[in-house]
N, C-alpha and C positions, 0 to 999 in steps of 0.2 A: 407721807407714804402710809397707806393703810396696811394693817397686818396681813390681810388676805392677798395683797399684791406681792408678797415676799415668798420666794421658793424655799420655805424653811427646811424641807427634807434635804435639799441640795446643799444648803449652807451648813446644816448641822453635821453633814458628812464630810465637809471640806476641812481637811487637816490644818491648813494654814490659818483658816478663820478660827478654829478651836484653839490653836496655839496662841494667836493674837489675843483672843479673849482671856485666856488664863494669864498671859503676861501682864494684863492690865488690871488684875484683881489682887488686892493686898489682903491675903488671908491672915486671920488673927487668932483663930482657935474657936472651940465650941461656944455657941451662944452669943458671940460678939459679931457685930456687923463686919462683913468683908467689903471694904470700900473700893470703889472704882477709881483708878488713878489715870484714866485716859480722858478723852474729850467729854465734856459735860454740856447738856442742852439747857435751854432757858428754863426748863421745868425741873432741873436738877438731876435728870436721869443720865446714866452713862450712855455714850454712843460709840459705835464701832462700825468700821467699814468691813462688811462681810463679803467673801468671794472676791474674784478678780476676773479680768477680761480673758486671761489665758485659759483658766480651768473651768470657770462657771459662765463664761460669756460676757459678764458684766459684774459690777459690784453694787451692793446696796448698803446704805447707812441704816443700821437698825438699832433698836434700844437694847442695851447690853443685858439687862436682867431678863428680857424676853428671850433672847438667845440662850442665856443661861438656864432658864426654865425648860426650854426645849432640850438642852443637853442632859438635864437631870431626868426629866419625865418622858421625853420622846415627842416626836412630831405629832402623833395622834392626839396626845393629851393637849398639846399646844393648840391644835386646830379646833378643839372642842370648847375652848374658853374665849371670853371676850377680851379680857386683859389680866395682867398680873399685878396684884396689890402687894404692899409691904406692911407687915404687922409692926415694923419698927418705925414706919413713916419716914425713913431715910431713902429717898428714891435712887441714890447711887449704890445702895447696899446690894451685894451679890451673894449673900448667905441664903442657900436654899430653904433653910428652916424659917426664914422671914418672908417667904413668898406664899401667897394664896391667890387663887383665881377670883375674879369678881367682875363688876360692871362699873361704869362711871358713877352710877348712883351709889354703889357701895363705897367708892372713894369719897364721895361727898359726905356720906354718913360717918365714915371714919374720921374725916376732918372735923365734923361737927361734934363728935363724941370725945375727941382727944386734943383739940386745938387750944383748950384752956388748961391742960395739965402742966403745972409749973416745971420748967426745965426740960420739957419734952422737945423733940425735933421740930414740931409744928409751931413752937413759940419762938423760934430763932429769928432775931431781928433782921438778919440778912436775907431771909427767904430761903426756899429750898435750893435754888441754884447757888446762891452765895455761900450757903452752908456746905454744900457738896464740894464746891471749888476750894473753900478754905481747908476742908479736911484733906482733899487730894493734895493740895500744895504743901500742907504740913507734913504729910507722909513722905512726899518726894524730897522735900528739903531735909527731913530727918535722915532719910536713907543716904542722901548725898553727903551729908555732913557727919554721918556716923553717930547721930544722937539717938536717944530713946524714942522710938516711934510711938509707943503708947502714950508717953507723956505729951508728945507733939499733938496727937489726936485729941487727947483730953483738953489741951490748951485751946485748940481750934474750936472745939465744941463749946467750951465755956465762954469764949469770946463773943458768941452770938446770943448769950443768955443774959438778960438784964440783971439777974441776981447771981450769975455765975454758977447756976445749978446745972446738974447733968442727970439725965434719966434715960436708961436704956429700955429696949423693948420689954425686957423681962421684968422691969419695975412697974410697968403700966398695970393698973388694976385689971384683974382677970376678966371683969365684965366687959372690957373693951379690947381684949386681945383675942386672937383666933388661933386654933391649933394648927399644926402643920398640915397642909392639904395633901391628900393622896389622890391620884387620878382614879376616876371610876373605872370599873371593868367595862370593856366594850360589850355592847348588847349581844345576846345570843341569837344567832340567826335561826328562825323557825320556818318550817315548811309552810308554804302558802296553802290556805284552805281550798278545798275543792269547790269549784264554781266560779263566777265572775268576781271579780274583785279590784334640800341648801348653807447755836453752840458757843456753848463756850468751848472753844477749841477749834480744830480744823474741819470738823464735820458738821453737816446740817442736821438739826433734829427732825425726827419723823413725828407722826401723830400718836404712835403707840408707845 
């Protein structure tokens, strides 16, 4: 499903969808990835079924952080961008400070510049989806068993690193990290001049 095929304004205003989204995000505090604990796609992105037949006419399976970006920045900002990138390179992350807009080419450049950083998310031996699923399952198991969630997350991350290293987005060299994106102001309308004159899990992944 392409981004343009989704009625974002309708879904962002749908209370049940927003509540479902928040229920599937494990919030950890300032600067740390807020991981998705719902369905995970083959690319490691969170997936959520948005809308329903009764109130929105049908439902759409959308990428979680794209929905989250719209909730934070608004539908107009979402409509103006091609895709949402992660400065932490953890596709299941739902922390707004780790999101910036970009293109597929930007994603490719991100990978090329950071895929050799020791202990970074991109060097995980399980791949993006395996890493996201491992972190999700570690969080859910720790919550269910009353164990320390942060220790569980750290263990899940280390399990995919050959040397057991761990590196957060904030530890990546400044040259390859990006500042938090702020949506541009809408253009000012001017008067026309005189004269003549565009899963892993129960849900199917989309393309975005």
